[in-house]
C-alpha positions, 0 to 999 in steps of 0.5 A: 796327765804327766806332771814334771817336777820343779826343775826336773832335768833343767839347770836353774836360770839366775834371776839376773840373767837378762838375755832374750827369753826365747824357746828352742825355736827362737819364739819369744814369750808374749802371751799368757792364757790363764784358766780361772776355773775348770767348770763350765755351765755348757757341755759343748760337744767338742769341748766338754761332752756330757758323756765324759763331763756328766753329773759324776765328773769330779771338778777341782776342789776350791783349795786346789785352784789358785787364789786371785792373789796367787794368780796376780802374783804369777801374772806380775812375774810373767809381765816382768818377763815380757808378757804383753797380753793376758787372756782369762779363760776357763772352763767358763771364766764368768762362773768363777765368783767375784771375777771382777776382783781378779780383773782389778788386780790384773788391770794394774799391770801394763798389759792387754787384758782380755777374756774369752767367754761363752756369753751366757753370763755376760749381760749381767757382768759386762759393766762390772768387768769393764769398770774393774779394768777389763779391756776386751772380750771374745765370745764363743758363738757356734751358730745363730740357729737356735736348734743348732746352738742348743744341740752344740751347747747341750744344755738347751741354752738359747742363742738370744741370751748370748746375743744379749751378752754381746750387746751388753759388752759392746754397750759397756765398751768391751770392744772391739768384740771378737766372736769365735765360731768353731766349725764342724762339718755336718754340724754347723758349717751351714751357718758360716755365711749367716754368721758373716752376714750377721756381723758384717758392718757391726764393728765386731770381728767373727773368727772361724776356727777349725775343729781341733783335736784338743784333749781326748774326749771330743771324738775328733776326726779329720773328716769333720774339719772344714778347712779355713780356705773353704770358709773364706771361699764360701764367704767371699762368694757372697761378701767379697774379701781381701787379705790383710796382714796381722796386727802383731807378730804371733797373731793366730788368726789370718785376717780378711777384710770386706772389700766394701769396707764393712769390717773384717773376719778372721780364720784360725787354721790350726789343723790345715795351716799350722802356725806353730813357728810363731806361737808365743803363748804360755798357759797357766791352768786353774791349779797352777800347772804350766803348759807350753802347748794347747795340745800338751801331754805334760805340765810343769807344777808351778803351784808347788813352788808358789805354795812352798814360799818361793820368792819371785826370783825363784818363780821367774827362774822356773818360768824361764827354764820351762820356756827356754826348754820349749820345743812344741810344734804339735800342729806341724806333726799332727797325724791320726796317731798323735790325734789319738794320744791323751792330751790336756782337755780344753776345759781345763786349760782354756783355748 
């Protein structure tokens, strides 16, 4: 992975510059994804396949990852620059010890604070997360069928434990919950309607995500993608749907509500219906690297600046410079050739 040195080829932006912060395609910075760990207790075949992330894989040492205090400091700078939503990711964020301490620090900011988890540890932590200030959670759940789910997570983890976590999160008030299903043809696409039926009328929102070519280790093929339009057709054949507008500019999910008034679903069509034109997300890796796209091939080393004693103004200047130079639109130009290029792994940067 290519790391771009601080201010390489860019003119620093003065801290007093108060112009609108937009990238080269006039997209504002509104959403920050923060990966708090590169570790996960699952080995999902589309994210951390065991043949790559096996027992000999070397994860980052503790000293290389950002401390909670460093994360909170950077988050404050991002919020001052206009970020309105922070999502904590991983790896699996709940394997990071004492995560509620970080949430308590971030909860002091005026921001929508959320977290994405595989749900395996959620039953034990949901109440502490809520009490620390977390607002909502999104749970990844790729099948309700135990055999399919265990095959996909590849650690023999039962679906019932994730369902317990979802119930605990709802009871703790971490809602409305979103449940994400990555759909891979021939693997779990037979579960699409079952997932919709399970959460129909529950108040939870299921989102069906097209299988993406994130990273370089999941063996992605276009023929494995189930287009979101097909997902909608399958569900609507049994549970009639109608489209509704986005909740906010840059929302990645296309929303559909049940005509009987029993809630809604979402589809995320990064492959077949690229939404690059509205993408307003920056990503901060576990070790302080900035990524301007989920499919990035390079990053910007913010940790070096942070640990060299930089002021908040200097950190701000770097973030502003990175965003203003941003021109990413990978999903609009995806080809078989670009899909084969080395890219940052999802387990390192989060979804």
